[in-house]
C-alpha positions as CSV (number, residue, x, y, z in Angstrom):
1,X,5.3,-18.5,18.7
2,X,3.1,-19.7,15.9
3,X,4.0,-19.1,12.4
4,X,2.0,-18.4,9.1
5,X,1.4,-21.3,6.8
6,X,4.0,-22.2,4.1
7,X,4.0,-19.9,1.5
8,X,5.5,-20.5,-2.2
9,X,6.8,-17.3,-3.5
10,X,7.8,-18.9,-7.0
11,X,4.2,-20.0,-7.3
12,X,2.7,-16.8,-6.3
13,X,5.0,-14.8,-8.7
14,X,3.6,-16.8,-11.6
15,X,0.0,-16.3,-10.4
16,X,0.3,-12.7,-10.0
17,X,1.7,-12.1,-13.4
18,X,-1.1,-13.9,-14.9
19,X,-3.3,-11.8,-12.8
20,X,-1.8,-8.7,-14.1
21,X,-2.0,-9.6,-17.7
22,X,-5.5,-10.8,-17.5
23,X,-6.8,-7.4,-15.8
24,X,-4.8,-5.3,-18.5
25,X,-6.1,-7.5,-21.4
26,X,-9.8,-7.6,-20.3
27,X,-9.8,-3.8,-19.7
28,X,-8.4,-3.3,-23.1
29,X,-5.5,-1.2,-21.4
30,X,-2.0,-0.6,-22.8
31,X,-0.3,-1.2,-19.6
32,X,-0.2,0.0,-15.9
33,X,1.0,3.3,-14.2
34,X,2.4,2.8,-10.6
35,X,3.4,5.3,-7.6
36,X,6.9,4.3,-6.5
37,X,7.6,5.2,-2.9
38,X,11.0,3.6,-2.5
39,X,9.4,1.1,-0.2
40,X,9.2,-2.9,-0.2
41,X,5.5,-3.0,-1.5
42,X,5.7,-0.7,-4.6
43,X,9.0,-2.1,-5.4
44,X,7.6,-5.7,-5.4
45,X,4.6,-4.6,-7.5
46,X,6.7,-2.7,-10.0
47,X,8.9,-6.0,-10.4
48,X,5.7,-8.2,-10.9
49,X,4.5,-5.7,-13.5
50,X,7.5,-5.5,-15.3
51,X,7.8,-9.4,-15.4
52,X,4.1,-9.7,-16.4
53,X,4.1,-6.9,-19.3
54,X,7.6,-5.8,-20.0
55,X,9.2,-2.7,-19.0
56,X,7.7,-0.6,-21.9
57,X,4.2,-1.0,-20.6
58,X,5.0,0.1,-17.0
59,X,5.2,3.7,-16.3
60,X,6.4,4.7,-12.9
61,X,5.9,8.0,-11.0
62,X,7.6,9.2,-7.8
63,X,5.5,11.7,-6.1
64,X,7.4,13.2,-3.2
65,X,6.6,15.9,-0.5
66,X,8.4,17.6,2.2
67,X,7.8,14.6,4.4
68,X,9.5,12.2,1.8
69,X,13.0,11.0,3.0
70,X,16.1,11.3,1.1
71,X,16.5,7.6,1.5
72,X,13.2,6.8,-0.1
73,X,14.0,9.3,-3.0
74,X,17.3,7.3,-3.5
75,X,15.6,3.9,-3.3
76,X,12.9,4.9,-5.8
77,X,15.7,6.0,-8.2
78,X,17.4,2.7,-7.5
79,X,14.0,0.7,-8.4
80,X,13.6,2.8,-11.6
81,X,17.1,2.2,-13.0
82,X,16.9,-1.6,-11.9
83,X,13.7,-2.1,-13.7
84,X,14.5,0.0,-16.6
85,X,11.1,1.8,-16.7
86,X,10.2,5.2,-17.7
87,X,9.6,7.2,-14.6
88,X,8.9,10.8,-13.7
89,X,9.4,12.6,-10.4
90,X,6.9,15.2,-9.6
91,X,6.7,17.1,-6.2
92,X,3.2,17.3,-4.9
93,X,3.9,20.2,-2.5
94,X,2.8,22.9,-4.6
95,X,-0.5,20.9,-5.4
96,X,-1.1,20.4,-1.9
97,X,-0.4,24.0,-0.8
98,X,-2.8,25.3,-3.6
99,X,-5.7,23.1,-2.6
100,X,-5.3,24.1,1.0
101,X,-5.1,27.7,0.3
102,X,-8.2,27.4,-1.7
103,X,-10.1,25.8,1.1
104,X,-11.6,27.8,4.1
105,X,-9.6,26.8,7.3
106,X,-11.0,29.1,9.6
107,X,-12.9,28.2,12.6
108,X,-12.7,24.6,11.7
109,X,-12.7,22.0,14.5
110,X,-9.1,20.6,15.3
111,X,-10.1,17.1,16.6
112,X,-9.6,15.5,13.1
113,X,-7.8,18.2,11.4
114,X,-4.4,16.6,11.4
115,X,-5.6,13.4,9.8
116,X,-7.6,15.2,7.2
117,X,-4.3,17.0,6.2
118,X,-2.4,13.9,6.0
119,X,-5.0,12.3,3.7
120,X,-4.8,15.2,1.1
121,X,-1.3,13.9,0.0
122,X,-2.3,10.3,-1.0
123,X,-5.6,11.5,-2.6
124,X,-3.4,14.1,-4.6
125,X,-1.0,11.4,-5.7
126,X,-4.0,9.2,-6.8
127,X,-5.2,12.1,-8.8
128,X,-1.9,12.4,-10.6
129,X,-1.7,8.7,-11.4
130,X,-5.2,8.5,-12.8
131,X,-4.3,11.6,-14.9
132,X,-1.5,9.7,-16.5
133,X,-3.3,6.4,-16.6
134,X,-6.0,8.0,-18.6
135,X,-3.4,9.6,-21.0
136,X,-1.5,6.4,-21.3
137,X,-4.6,4.0,-21.5
138,X,-3.3,2.3,-18.7
139,X,-4.7,0.8,-15.3
140,X,-3.5,2.1,-11.8
141,X,-1.9,-0.7,-10.0
142,X,-2.0,-0.7,-6.3
143,X,0.6,-1.6,-3.9
144,X,-1.3,-2.4,-0.6
145,X,-0.6,-5.8,1.2
146,X,-3.0,-7.8,3.2
147,X,-1.7,-6.5,6.4
148,X,-2.3,-2.9,5.7
149,X,-5.8,-3.4,3.8
150,X,-6.9,-5.4,6.8
151,X,-6.1,-2.8,9.2
152,X,-7.5,0.1,7.1
153,X,-4.0,1.4,7.2
154,X,-4.4,3.3,4.0
155,X,-6.2,6.3,2.8
156,X,-9.7,5.9,1.4
157,X,-9.6,6.9,-2.3
158,X,-5.9,7.9,-2.0
159,X,-3.5,4.9,-2.0
160,X,-6.7,2.7,-1.8
161,X,-8.1,4.1,-4.9
162,X,-6.6,1.6,-7.4
163,X,-7.6,-0.8,-10.3
164,X,-6.0,-4.0,-9.2
165,X,-4.1,-5.2,-6.1
166,X,-1.6,-8.0,-6.9
167,X,-0.4,-8.3,-3.5
168,X,-3.7,-7.4,-1.7
169,X,-3.7,-11.0,-0.2
170,X,-0.2,-11.2,1.1
171,X,1.0,-10.5,4.5
172,X,3.9,-8.2,5.2
173,X,6.2,-11.2,5.9
174,X,5.1,-12.7,2.5
175,X,5.7,-9.7,0.6
176,X,9.3,-10.0,1.9
177,X,9.6,-13.5,0.4
178,X,8.4,-12.4,-3.0
179,X,10.9,-9.4,-2.8
180,X,13.8,-11.8,-2.2
181,X,12.7,-13.8,-5.1
182,X,12.6,-10.7,-7.4
183,X,16.1,-9.7,-6.2
184,X,14.8,-6.4,-4.4
185,X,17.8,-5.0,-2.7
186,X,18.1,-5.9,0.9
187,X,18.1,-2.2,1.9
188,X,14.8,-1.9,0.6
189,X,13.5,-5.1,2.3
190,X,14.8,-4.3,5.6
191,X,13.9,-0.6,5.7
192,X,11.3,0.5,8.3
193,X,8.0,0.7,6.5
194,X,6.4,4.1,6.6
195,X,3.5,6.0,5.0
196,X,5.7,9.1,4.4
197,X,3.0,11.5,5.7
198,X,4.9,13.2,8.2
199,X,8.7,13.3,9.2
200,X,10.1,10.5,11.1
201,X,7.0,8.5,11.1
202,X,7.1,4.8,10.8
203,X,4.1,2.2,10.5
204,X,5.0,0.0,13.4
205,X,5.6,2.9,15.9
206,X,2.2,4.3,14.8
207,X,0.5,1.0,15.0
208,X,2.2,0.1,18.4
209,X,3.3,-3.6,17.3
210,X,5.8,-4.9,15.0
211,X,4.5,-6.3,11.6
212,X,5.6,-10.1,12.4
213,X,3.3,-9.8,15.5
214,X,0.4,-8.0,13.4
215,X,0.6,-10.7,10.6
216,X,0.0,-13.3,13.1
217,X,-2.9,-11.6,14.8
218,X,-4.5,-11.0,11.5
219,X,-3.9,-14.7,10.6
220,X,-5.3,-16.4,13.7
221,X,-8.3,-13.9,13.7
222,X,-9.2,-13.8,10.1
223,X,-8.3,-17.2,9.0
224,X,-8.3,-19.4,12.1
225,X,-11.2,-17.8,13.8
226,X,-9.5,-17.6,17.2
227,X,-10.8,-15.4,20.1
228,X,-9.1,-12.6,21.5
229,X,-8.1,-14.8,24.6
230,X,-6.7,-17.5,22.3
231,X,-4.6,-15.2,20.2
232,X,-3.2,-13.5,23.3
233,X,-2.2,-16.8,24.6
234,X,-0.8,-18.2,21.4
235,X,1.4,-15.2,20.9
236,X,2.1,-14.4,24.5
237,X,1.0,-10.8,24.2
238,X,-1.3,-8.4,26.2
239,X,-4.9,-8.9,25.4
240,X,-5.6,-5.2,25.1
241,X,-3.0,-5.2,22.0
242,X,-4.9,-7.7,20.2
243,X,-8.2,-6.0,20.8
244,X,-6.6,-2.7,19.3
245,X,-5.8,-4.6,16.1
246,X,-9.4,-6.2,16.1
247,X,-10.8,-2.8,16.6
248,X,-8.8,-1.4,13.5
249,X,-10.1,-4.3,11.3
250,X,-13.9,-3.7,12.3
251,X,-13.6,0.3,12.2
252,X,-12.0,0.0,8.8
253,X,-14.6,-2.4,7.1
254,X,-16.2,0.7,5.2
255,X,-12.6,1.3,3.5
256,X,-12.6,-2.3,2.1
257,X,-16.3,-2.0,0.7
258,X,-17.7,-0.2,-2.4
259,X,-20.2,2.6,-1.4
260,X,-23.5,1.0,-0.1
261,X,-26.3,1.5,-2.7
262,X,-29.9,1.9,-1.1
263,X,-32.3,-0.6,-2.6
264,X,-35.3,1.3,-3.7
265,X,-37.6,-1.6,-3.1
């Protein structure tokens, strides 16, 4: 199987720190706020932010719901303690319940109802993060990686609604390399990634492929301009699986773009 190009995690960490410092400086902000999930991505970004700005300028928020696992809560606490940052734990269950009870839910079509309900949680979390960001005159730092962003595996104006994305050009495999350089606990690095929007959900089971395979499909398609046939042969996987990933990329293009503005001319 082909591999991704060589990646120097040390060089990236230096570059990411300068990027974070520059964005905070040019926006005249005091620091950043971050949502800590207990997962590898938010842990890496929190580590980069602390390295770039100092712990006093990074505010963490753990925003669990009933679908958040005890393991994720434990790991989020571990990250807070390890980085020595100020961090608040705020359950979003009451916010979500109050929102849904205020909406009319009778006679609604069922086809997309589950995904609509799942998207409420990340959008509620981002509302809370921006509330505190305004109070602290800070930026909301995003935790999305390249693999998730290209797949559209995030909620528009939810976890995708952020001010900067330090690891947004890193494949999941590369995030792990950075995590090890930042001394992220192996338990967090090796934990099955999950959006945590419903119990026992994992990213790989939902997408239907492992992240190492997804990374390689994305690399070959986006950076090497390989065809579906070529990718299928190079990775020795079924063509329909490659097609599914490419379809996810195309269908989620609107998530990666700003709202289109009609030119009056």
